[in-house]
N, C-alpha and C positions, 0 to 999 in steps of 0.2 A: 504494499499499499505507500509506503515511503517512499520506494522507487518510482512509482506511478505518479507520484506529487509532484515529484521532483523532475520527472519527465515533462510532465504538463506544464509546469512553471517555466522550465527552459525553452519550451517549444511558444508557448506565449510571449515570452520576453523576445523570442527571436522574430516572430509576426511583429512585434511592436517594433522593433527595430526597424525590421524593413519597410515597415508602414513611414516611419520617418523618413528614411535613407531616401525612397521613392519621392515625398512628397516634398524633400529640403531639393535632389535634384531636379523636379519640376517647377519647383519656385525659382532656381536660378535658371532654369532655360527660359520659362516665361519671362523675367526680368530682361533677358538676354535680346529678347522680340519686343520690348517696347520701343526702340528706335524705329521699328516697322513700322509698329501702329503708329505713331506719331507721326512719320510720313504719309500716313493716311489717316489724316486728321479728321475727314468728312465721317469713317467709319467710327471714330471716337466719339463725335459728335451725336452721331445717329444711339450710340450707346448710353450716352448721359442722358438721352432723352429718357429713352428706354428704363433704364437703371433707375435716375434721380426722379424724372418729370412724373414716373409714375408711381412712384414711391412719395409722391409729394404729401397727398390727401390725407395719408395715413401718419406721416411726421407730423403737420400742422394739427390736427385733429388731436393726437397725443400729447403732443407739447402745450396746446390750451389746457387740455384736461389736466395734464402734471402741474401746471401754471396754478390753476384754481386750487388743487386739493393741498398742494405746498402753501401758498398763502393761507389757506385757513388754518393747517396743523403748524405755520412757525407764530400765527399770531393767537393762538392759543396757547402757545409755550411762553411768545414772549408777555402777553399780557401780564403774567405772574408776574413778572419782575421790572412792570412798567418800563419796557423799551419795545415799545411796538412803533417807533418810529426806524428803527433799525430791520422793518420788515424786508424791505425792497432791497436792499443789499445783502442780508440773507438769501433770499431767494437769488440772485444775480449768481452770487458765488457758487451755489448750490447747481445752478444751472449750467452755467460755462464752465465751472471745473467741473462738474461730476455727471449730473444727471443729464444734459444735453449730450455729450458725447457716447456716454455707457448705454442711454434708452432708443437713442436714434441706430448705434451699432444692433443691438437686440432685434431691433424693429426691420432694421435692414438684410439682419438673417433671416430673420422669417418672411420678410418677401420677396425683395430683391435676390439673395442668395438662392432661395430654393427655386425661382425663377430660372438663374443663372443654369444650376445644377441639372433641373429637367431639360433645359433648353440644348445643353451641352449632349447629355446623356441622351436623345431624343435622333440628335444627329448621328451620334454615336450607332445607335440602335439601327436606324436606317441606313448605315453606311455610308452617311455623306462626308465624313471626315476622312473614310477611306479610297473615297472618290474622288476626293481633291488630292489625296495622298499621288494618285495614280495618275492625276491630271498634272504634277510636279509642282502644288501647290500647298506649300506648308500650312495646313492647319492652325498651328498657334501662330502664326505671325498673321492670319487672316481673321480667324475666330477669336482665338484666346486671349491674345495680347489686347484688340481694341475694348474688349470687355473688361480686361482689369485696368488698363486705363480709365476707363470710365466710370468703373465702381470707385478707384480712389481720389477721381475727383469729387464725384458726387458725393460721397460720404462726410466732408467739412462742408460741404455747400448746404447739406442736410440737418447737418447738427448745427449750425449759426441757427438755420431757420427755425429748428425747434427749440432753442435758446430763447430767441427772439420774441417768438408767440407765445413763451411761457411765462414771461417778464410781462408779457402785456395781459396774459391771462390774470397772473400774480395783481396787477395795477388794476385791473378792473373789480375784483375780489376786495380787495385791500382798500382803493379810494372811492369807489361809485357804491360796493355794498358796504363795509364796513364805517366808511367815513375819517380814513386815515387822510392827513396831508398830503397834497400831490407831490408840493416843494420837497419834504421830507424825504418823500419815496425817491424822487428821481436823484435829489443833490448828494444822498449819501452813497450814490451809486456812482455819480462822479468821480468824487474825491476819493473813494476808498477803493474803487475797482481797478486793478493795473491792467493795461492794455495787454502788455507781454506777459507779464509773470500770470495772470489768468485767464485773460482770453486768449491772449496766445498758447498756452499752453495746453487749454480746452482744443482747440483746433488741431495742434500737433497730435493730440490722444485719436480725435477723430481721423486724422489723415494714417494713422497706425492703424486704427480699427479697421480703416474701409481696406486695407492692404491686405489684413488678415480675414477678413471675411469674404473679399472675391476672390482671394490665392485658395480659400477653402472650398467654395463654391464651384472655380471650374475645375480644381482637381478632383474633387468626387465625381463631378459629372464626367470628365474626363477617364476617370479610372474605372467609372461603375461597370457591372455587368451589361451586354447589349441585350437587356431584356425587360419587359415592363417592371417585374418585382425588383430587378436591380436598379433601374432609375427610381422607383418608389423609396426603396433602401436607402439609398443615395440623399434624397432631398432631405428625406430624416437625420441621417448623419451631419448634413450641413448645417442643420439648426443645431444640433447637440454641439457640434465640435466648435462650431463658430462660437455659440454662447459661453461657454466653456473658456473658449482660449480668450476671449474678449474680458472677460472677468477677471481670470489670470493677469493678464497682462495691464489691465487698470488699475490692480492694487500695485504692479511693479512699477508702473508709471508714476502713478501717486507718489509712492517714496519716495522715486527719485526726484520727482518736479517740486514735490510740496512739505520735504522733509526740513527745509529752511523757515525760521518764521520771518 
């Protein structure tokens, strides 16, 4: 029994190492084809529309809802200490530093990531990628790289819009519904929020999350089994792997960026 357990543990470890190795090689090859995608920038623009613009509605709706709820929760906490004038500042920092990039990445993985995986998986199942290779067209240059660049560009833009609409939603709750002073709400943001340290680091986070989510989605679609069951399983893996990677990466980036007061 012990021998079988050790054997299974070793086989599982080897599978994990092989998977990470294939994913690393795929990512390096994908990055190497980015210049080809930039030379065909019309393809990238098309993917920005498909990935970013079609995700805009869920991003804006979610950002508004998060702003509403965050303003209410922060007000109930701050009113106990008589610090309700800091509501706008706390909401702003919470969104631009943390909630904006992270929630946008999770929504991106669930909406755009699964769409990319299913699209690439169906192209593989329909042997369209093999047909392109037979015609001496590299699918990584023509299909994968434009989608990768489009996803990386779309993520920071969506995160900025998420944070902006969330702050607007917090203003609606705090000023229009609760009755806080609008001047205090905005003035503390202007004086206490640093563009480079707070907003810039949040944008950098979303850029990193865009690389991770898009690369995972493309890898899962490209490496999936060419069957309907394989494509369905690959879309599920995309959401799970992207979400867990984003959360782990968020902890590491936060520790590096905001460790100093």
